[in-house]
N, C-alpha and C positions, 0 to 999 in steps of 0.2 A: 404705209407702215412697213417696216422691215420684217423679214422673216424672223420668227421666234428663235431665241438663243437655244442651242441644243444643250439639254441638261445632262450632267454627269450621272452615270449610274449610281444609285444610292450606296451600293456596297463599296464601290471604288472611292466615293466621297468620304465615307466613314473611315476607310483605311488610310486615306490621305490625311485626314484631320488627326488621327492617332499618331501617324508618323511625324506630322508637322509639330504636334505638341511635344513629341518625344525628342525632337531635334532642337527645339527652341529653349535652350538652357540660358539662364542669365549668367553674366560674368561672375557674380558672387557664387552662384551655385556651382559653376564649373570649377572655380578655384578651390572651394571647400570640398568638393567631391573628388577632385583629381588626386590630391595628396594621398588619401587613404585608398582610392580606387586602384592605383597601380599596384599597391601591396596586396589588395584583395584579389586582383587578377592573377598575380604570381602565386598566391596561396591556392586559389581555385584550380590553377593548372597542376599544382603539386597534388591536390586532393582528387584529381580526375581519375575515375575508375573505369568508365566505359564510355561508349559513344553517346549513350543517352544523357550522361551527366557532363558531357564535354563543355557545355555552356552554363552549367549549374551555378547558381548563387551559392555562397558559402552556407553549408548545412548548419542550422542552428543547434544541432546535436553533436557537432564536432567536439571530440574530447578536449578538455582544457584543464589547466591546473587550478587547484584550490588556493586557499590562503597560506597553507603550509602542508608539509608532507603528510599524507593520509595513512591510516592503518587499514581502513575499509575501502574497497573498490565497488562492491555490489551489496545489495540488500534484498533479503526475502522477508517480507513482513506478513506474518500469519495473523489475521485479524478475526477473532472469534466473537461475533456480534452478540450482545445481550448481557454480558457480565458473568463469566464463569465464577462459581462459588469458591473463593479462595480458601475458606476454612474446610472445604471438602476435598481440596486438591493439593494445596501448597503450604498452608499455614495452620498446623494442627493446634486445636484448642480443647484440651481435655475438660476445661472448666465449663464448657457448653453443656456437657452431659451432666455435670454436677448441678447446674442451674436450670436444666431443662424444665419447662413448665412454669418458671418463676418470672415475675415482672422485673424489669430493670429499674434502677433508681431514677426518679424523675429528673435529676440533675443531668442525666445523659440524654434524655429524650425531649426535654422541655421545649427547646427552641428548634428542634429538628423537623424538617419538612420531608415527609415520605411520599412515595408515589402512590402506594395503595394501603399500607398498614394503617389500621385504626389504633391509635396510641392507647386508648383506654383499656383495651383488652389484650394487647400484645404481650407475648411471653417468649422467653428464650427457646429456640429450637435446637435440640441436641444434634450431634454429628455421629453417625454410625460407622464412618470410615476408619479403616486401620492404616496407620502410617508406618513407613519403613525408611530407614536412613540408607542412602546410596552413595557410592563413590568414596574416594579417600577423604572428601570434604564432609561426608556425613549429612548430605542434604536430604530433607524430608520430602517424600512424595506419597500420596495416598495410594491405596490398592487399586484405584481406577487408572493409574498411570505407571504401570510396571516397566514399559519399554522406555519411556522418557526418563525414568529414574536411572537407567543404565548410562545416560549421558550427563549425569550430575556434574562431573568434573569439567565439563565444557560450558556449563550454564552459570550465569550471574542472575540469581533470583532476587527480585526487589519486592519486599513485603510491605513497603511503606509508601506506596503510591497514593496520591490523592488528586482529586479533580474538582472543578467548579460546577459541574453539571450533574444533575441527578436523574435526568431523563435521557432516553436513548439517542435521539437525533442530535441534540446539543452535545451530548457526551461523545458521540462518534465524530462530530465535526471538530471538537476540541482535540481529541486524540489524533485525528488524521490531518488536521489543518492548522492546529494551534490556536483556534478561535471558535467560539460557539456561534459565530455569525456566518451566514451564507456568503458565498462568493469569494472565499479565500482559497489560495492554492494548497494542494495537499503536499504532504511531506515528500512523496516521490517526485512530484512536479518541481518542488524547490531544489531537490538534489540534482535532477536533470538540468534545471536552469543553471545551477552553479557549476556543474562538472561536465555536462554533455553525456554522451554514451559511446561506448566502444563498439556497439553493434552496428554493422553496416546495412543489414537487410531486415532488421526487426526494430520495433519501436524501442525507445529508451526506457519506457515505463509500461509494463504489461500487467493486466489484472485478470485473475482467474477466480471463478466463483463456483460455489456449490451450496446445496441447501436451498432454502426458500428465498434468499436474497435479503440484504440488510435493509433496515428501515431508512437509512441515510442515502442509499442508492448511489448514483453517480457523483453526488456531492463529496463522497469519501475519496474519490480519485480525480477530482476536477483540477484543472490548471487555474481556475479562478480568473484573476485579472492578468496572469501571465499569458504569453502567446499559447495557443492551443497545441503547438508542437510538444509541449511539456506535459500534457494531460495523459492519464492512464488510458491504454487501449484495451478494451475488454476482449479477451480471447475465449473461445470455446475449446473444450478438451476433446471434442470429437466432431466429425463432419467437417464442414467448412470452418476454419479457425476464426475468421472474421467474416461476418455476414456481408454478402455482395462483394467479396474480394475477388472471386473468380470472374473471368471474362464471360460475357453473354455469348451465346452460340453465334458463330460466324465472325467474331472479332479475333484476329490473330495477334500474337505478341508484337509482330512488326507494325501492324496497324495501330495497336495501342501505343507503341513507342513513339510513332509519329504524332499521334494525338497529344500525348503528354508533352512532347517537345514543343508543339504549337501553343499549348496552354501555358507552358512555362514562359515562352517568349511574350505572350500577351499579358500574362500576370506580371512579368518583369517590367514591361512598359508602364503598367498601371501602378506598380509599386514605386517606381521612380517619380511618378506624378504626385502620388499621395503620401508616400513615406509610411504607409500603414504596415506595421510589422506582421499583422495577420495575413497579409498577402504572401510574405515569405513563408509563413506556416503552411499556407495553402499549397504553394509550390512544392515545399518539402514533403507534404502529405501525399500528393499525387505520385511523386517519384518513389517514396518509400513504399507505397501500396504496390507499385509496379515490381519492385524488388521482392516484396513479401510474397508474391504469388508463387514463387518457387521455395522461398525460405520457410514460410509458415507450415505448409504441408509436411515438409521434411522434419520440422520440429515435432509434429504430432505422431510421426512414425516411430514408435518405440520398439519395432521389431528387431532393431540392432542391439537392444539392451539384453544383457544376459538373463537367463532364467532365474539365477540367484538374486539379481537386482530386483526383478519384478516381484519375486516372492518376499524380499525384504520390505519393499514398500507396501505390499499387501494388495496389489491390484486385483487379484483374483480371489480374495478372501470371500468366504460365503457371506451373503447378505442375510440379515435377520428376516424372518418370515414377514411378508407383507411390506417390506421396506422399513421396518422398525416402528417406533412410536415417538410421538412428541414433536416438539418444535423444530428440531434439527434433522428429523428423519425424512425419508423419501426413497423411492425405488432407485437403486443405483448410486446412492450417496456415498457408500463405502468406496466403490470403484472410482467415483468422480473425485473425491477428496484425495485419495491415494495417487491418482493420475496427476492431479494438480501439484502435489508435492514433487513428483518425479519431473514434471514439466518445468517446475521452478528451477531445479538444478540444471536442466538442459538449456533453459533461457539464460541462466548465469554463464554457462559455458560459452554461449554465443554472444556474450558481451552486453546483454541487457543490464542496465544499471539498477533498476528497481522493479521488483516483482511483488505484487500483492496477492495473497491467497485469502479470500473471504469465505466464511461459512456462517450461516445463520440457521438456528438461533440457540444461544445459551442463556436465554432469559427465563429462568426457572422460578416463576412465581408459585408454581404448583408442580406436583409430580417430580420433585427434584431427584429423588433416588433413581428411578428407572430411566429418566430422560438424560441425566448427567452421565449415567453408566453407558447409555447408547452413544452419546457424543464422544466420550472418551475412548470407547472401543473403536470408533471410526477414526479418531485423530491421533491417538497415542502411537500406534505402530508406524504410520507413514512419517510423522514428524521426527520420531527418533531415527528412522531410516534415513531421512534427509540429512540430519546432522552427521550421522556416521558416514554417509556417502560423500558428503562435502569434505569431511576430514580425510577420508581415504584417498581422495583425488587431489589433495593439497589445496582445496578451495576454501576451507573454513577460515583460515587465517585472514583472508581478504574479503570474506563474505559474512556480513552480519545477518543473523537470523533473529527475528523478534516474535514473541508471543504477546499480543496486545488485545485489549478490549476497552470499553468505555468506563467501566467501574467494576465494583465487586458486589457482594451480597451481604445482607444484614445478618447479625447473630440472632435477631428476632425472627420468629416465624411469621409469614404473611397471613394475617387474619382478614383478608379482604372481605368487605361487606357482601353478604349473600352466599359465602362459602361455608360449608358445614365443617370441613376439616382443614387443618393447617399442614401442608405438605411441601411448602417451598419458602423462598426468601425474597425479600424486596431489594430494590436498588440501594447500593451503599457507596457513596462517593468519598467518604472520609478516610478509608483505609482499604487498599486492595493490593493484589499481587500480580506482577507480570515478570517476564524474564527475557534476557538477551543472551546471545552466544556468538562467538566468532568475531571477525572484523575488528580486532583490537580490544575486545571486551575481556575483562579479567574474569575468567570462569572459575567454577569451584568455590563460589562464595555466596553468602546470603547478606543482602544489604537491608537494613531497617528492621524495625521490630514494632509489633502492635501489642496492645494490652492483653490481659488474660482471656478476653472474650472476642478480640479482634474488632473492637469498636473504634478505638482511636490509635493513632500512631504515637509511640513513646520514644522512638529513636530514628534519626535520619529521615525526616519527611522529604519526599521528592515529588514535586509538582510535574504535571505533564509538560510544561514549558522547560523545566530542567532536563527532562528526558530528551526532548527535541534538541536542546543545546548540546547535550552530550553526544547524541547521534551525529549531528552535524560536525562536531569536533573530530570524531573518529573518521569522518570523511574528508578531513582537512579543511573544513569550512568554519570560519569564525561567525557564530550565529548573529552577532550584532552588525556584521559587515555584509552578510548575504541579504541584500535588500533590493526592492523594486519600487520605483516611484510610480504612484497611482493616485489620481485625484488630489495632487498637491502635497502628498507626504510619502515618506519611505516606509514601506511595509516589510515585515520579515516573518518567518515561521514562528518565532518565539514572541511576536508582538512587542510588548515593552518590558518583558520579564525574561526569566530563564537564566540559569547558571549551570555551568558544566559540573558534573558530579565526579570528582577525582577517583573515588572508590571504584567506579565502573571501569576505569582505564587499566589495561594491562601494562 
């Protein structure tokens, strides 16, 4: 017997197989890949920023043109989970006080499904709020929102929104993703997919949270079936901006740079073999995280902001004793929400395409008066300061600001079984109010009208899909053409519906 053949070391064999597979391209694959490949190489060279990125594949967030010239470049979406009471904030209904304690006609409630109201004993709940008209447009705001009222001429208030969902999670999914089904991309993900981002060192889509957290959670800012590059990245407004972003002890930036470079090369080989777009997302995520290590801490350092700016946003306002009361309360929530509004402006200045500010909760089935007062005291000043700050810096014309939630509240008081008193309102999907400002939106106007108690829409009904179509239009995106093929069909944010609302456009 001859001497046994010497075996190749396992590590070297694996490396040889990977290299061999990488080099063995078929003629057809070579021809189909070369035509575009030369152009990609040229573009990658133009986009090169530093040594780490010298061999980088094209960034999936590279800015790109939409379908036509946009009015908006960036978006700050303020999402107040739970359903703020429109008749206590934006849509005054004096008839509610006249009818307080009375039942509504059966024709209004006969086929209506409520979350908690017991139809048999439900009666109208009056509204103690005082309303005042603000601005040259004479827009109504309740006494809970005096700061926001001073921005009336920048705001397009829509009193005729309606939705298909009457419970929170489906409603949040519909407002944020255009569908009540799980697994769909959020609005911020769609806009980043369509346009990319001008931010070099931060994600294209950033999420800021305060309060107890939305019931929908990450499904509200998911990329769904889009590559994960387009998903929202949750930032914290103190401490480490993104968990595990900092290097562990003993790992230098140079060492990490070499590690990322090696990972990029290995992932690149695997991507060429499989064609999986998620590998490109993974490569991009590693390199973005490397750049974020210096950019993110600088973002959170507001020491360079003027004292006047910090006071306008209300970062150091006195907190209610014990952190306040109710669903939206908590120790430090005043500071947290105000900080998020300021950070949103700083993120926009740094090129981030879409910023979500979430706060929970405005779901006032009971204790409506004190809890809504608390939430408005928390949110009114910082949001108004954000609008004024953007305008002062010349950013409001290109930055869209949204006040959204999943639905509104009922004119009926909620007489939930087992409760002795009626102090709140139930979910109301048939007619509610939200507003938009900046980014090509025509401010200083009210769109839509509800009946004398705010039950039904009587003028200019606008569905959630219509709102999304209009937002995309202002970003230069035709909503029927912004599609992604998944499981054999083309999906879009507006699903199979939606129409642009001309009245919203400046």
